[in-house]
Structures are given as structure tokens and as C-alpha cells.
C-alpha positions in Angstrom: -53.8 15.0 25.7 -52.1 11.9 23.9 -54.7 11.9 21.3 -54.0 15.0 20.2 -50.1 14.7 20.3 -50.1 11.8 18.2 -52.7 13.9 15.9 -50.0 16.9 15.9 -47.3 14.2 15.4 -48.7 13.0 11.9 -49.6 16.3 10.9 -46.1 17.5 11.1 -44.8 14.5 9.7 -47.2 15.6 6.6 -45.4 18.5 6.5 -41.7 17.5 6.6 -42.5 14.6 4.1 -42.1 16.5 0.7 -39.3 18.1 2.5 -37.5 14.9 3.2 -38.2 13.6 -0.4 -36.0 15.9 -1.8 -33.1 15.3 0.1 -33.4 12.1 0.1 -33.3 12.2 -3.9 -30.6 14.6 -3.7 -28.6 12.2 -1.3 -29.5 9.5 -3.9 -28.4 11.9 -6.8 -25.0 12.5 -4.8 -24.6 8.5 -4.4 -25.1 8.3 -8.2 -22.3 10.8 -8.6 -19.9 8.8 -6.2 -20.5 5.5 -7.8 -20.4 7.3 -11.9 -16.9 8.8 -10.8 -15.6 5.8 -9.1 -16.6 3.7 -12.3 -14.6 6.2 -14.5 -11.9 6.4 -12.0 -11.8 2.5 -12.5 -11.9 2.5 -16.1 -8.7 5.2 -16.8 -6.9 3.1 -14.6 -7.9 0.0 -16.5 -6.9 1.3 -19.4 -3.9 3.5 -18.4 -2.5 0.0 -16.9 -2.8 -2.1 -20.4 -1.0 1.0 -21.8 1.7 0.9 -19.4 2.1 -2.9 -20.2 2.3 -3.0 -23.4 5.1 -0.3 -23.4 6.6 -2.1 -20.4 6.0 -5.5 -22.5 7.6 -4.1 -26.1 10.6 -3.0 -24.3 11.3 -5.6 -22.4 10.8 -7.9 -25.8 13.5 -6.0 -27.6 16.4 -5.7 -24.8 15.5 -9.2 -24.4 16.8 -9.4 -28.4 19.5 -7.1 -27.9 20.8 -8.8 -24.2 20.9 -12.0 -26.8 21.9 -10.8 -29.9 24.7 -7.7 -29.2 25.7 -8.3 -25.7 25.3 -12.2 -25.6 24.7 -11.9 -21.8 23.7 -15.0 -20.3 23.0 -13.6 -16.9 20.2 -11.8 -18.3 18.9 -14.8 -20.0 19.0 -17.3 -17.3 17.4 -14.8 -14.7 14.3 -13.8 -16.9 13.5 -17.7 -18.0 9.7 -18.2 -17.3 9.1 -22.1 -15.3 8.7 -23.5 -18.4 11.4 -22.1 -20.3 13.7 -23.1 -17.5 12.5 -26.7 -17.9 12.9 -26.2 -22.0 16.6 -24.4 -22.0 18.4 -26.1 -19.1 21.9 -24.6 -18.7 23.5 -26.7 -21.1 21.4 -25.2 -23.8 21.3 -22.0 -22.2 25.2 -21.9 -22.9 24.6 -23.6 -26.6 22.7 -20.5 -27.4 24.7 -17.9 -26.6 27.9 -19.8 -28.1 26.1 -19.7 -31.3 25.3 -15.8 -31.2 28.9 -15.0 -30.1 30.6 -17.1 -33.0 28.1 -15.0 -35.2 29.2 -11.8 -33.8 27.0 -8.3 -33.7 24.3 -8.4 -36.0 24.1 -4.8 -38.3 22.1 -2.5 -36.7 19.7 -1.4 -36.1 17.9 -4.9 -35.8 14.6 -5.3 -37.2 11.8 -6.5 -34.5 8.6 -7.3 -35.7 6.2 -6.6 -32.2 3.2 -8.4 -31.3 1.6 -7.5 -27.9 -2.3 -9.8 -27.4 -3.8 -9.9 -24.2 -5.0 -13.1 -22.8 -8.5 -11.1 -21.5 -9.4 -7.2 -22.0 -6.6 -5.8 -19.5 -4.9 -8.7 -18.1 -2.0 -11.3 -18.4 -0.3 -9.6 -21.3 2.2 -11.7 -23.9 4.1 -10.3 -26.5 5.7 -11.8 -30.0 8.4 -10.8 -31.4 11.0 -11.6 -34.4 14.2 -10.1 -35.0 15.8 -10.3 -38.3 19.1 -10.7 -37.6 22.0 -9.9 -40.2 25.4 -11.2 -39.6 28.6 -11.2 -42.1 28.4 -15.0 -42.6 24.8 -15.5 -42.5 21.8 -14.0 -41.1 18.5 -15.4 -39.2 15.5 -15.0 -37.3 15.1 -15.1 -33.7 11.4 -15.7 -32.5 10.9 -14.6 -28.8 7.4 -15.7 -26.4 7.5 -12.8 -23.4 4.3 -13.3 -21.0 3.8 -11.1 -17.6 1.9 -13.5 -15.5 2.9 -11.7 -11.8 5.4 -10.2 -11.1 7.5 -9.0 -13.9 7.9 -10.1 -17.6 9.6 -13.6 -18.6 10.8 -15.2 -21.5 8.3 -18.3 -22.5 10.3 -19.8 -25.9 13.0 -18.7 -28.0 13.2 -19.9 -31.7 16.0 -19.6 -33.8 16.4 -20.5 -37.7 19.5 -19.6 -39.5 19.4 -19.5 -43.2 22.1 -20.7 -45.4 26.2 -19.6 -45.1 26.1 -16.4 -47.6 29.1 -18.0 -50.5 
């Protein structure tokens, strides 16, 4: 009797085998579709994150130039310096830079700004380079800034001011 049950079980397994294969293939297809959807969502997030970071970086760069050249805002300058920039621009140097901007007054508006955003990797570690052409009544010059977003917020990494000769 046990022998007959074993043969009967194997016959049942043979009959179910093609159906179970289709079920497994269907489950595999579902898994593949889910993985493709996850990959698509991940790619969409990466590209939308890069686009948002690009917009934020450009806005921060323009704001930094406006806060320095137009509003002469020392607090904004100080609060947004990166770690190396804090060493490069101690408080006395920060005061000196802002005093030069204050001596010249407010540049002609709108300020022409050249913007260049680059990425260290394809989607992460953005850096921005901005060149502002400043036109004052007494002289003109350029302000070049470098910004980055290493972890939590945008920061100023470098500032270079170049003044043209005084207008006679």
C-alpha cells in the first residue's frame, strides 16, 4: 500500500510540475518588473536631485555675490564660509574685504554673472564657480567665487577680487 502511495504521489507531482513551472516563471517576471521599477525610480531620483542641487547652487552663488557686493552683509559672508575658507579668511580679512565693497558703494545693476556648475562624480559633490563683473562709478572689477555642497549646506570655498584701474 505504501508503495502504491509513493507512485501516486510521484504521478501527482508530475502532473503539477508544468503548472508550477508557469507559476514560478510568472513570479520571476513579477520580480523582474519590480526590480526595473526600482531602478527607474532610483534613476529618476538621481537626475531630479542633480537638477535641484544645480538650481540651489546657482541661487546660492548669485545670493553670495549680492550679499557681498550690494548689501555688504558680513554675517552672511561669515556664516557661509567653508572650513578651509575660515582659515583663509580670518575675521580681520573678512572685515577688510567688506570694507573694500563698502568704499565702492553699490555696483550698477543688474550684475553680469557667469555661472559654471560641475560635479565631482556624476550625481554627487557639486561645485560652482561664479564670476561677477562689477561696475562701480569709480572703477570696475570682478569677483570670482567658488562654492561647494559637501554635506549639509552650500558653502563659500574661495573668493578672489580683481579691480581694474581707476577711471580718470
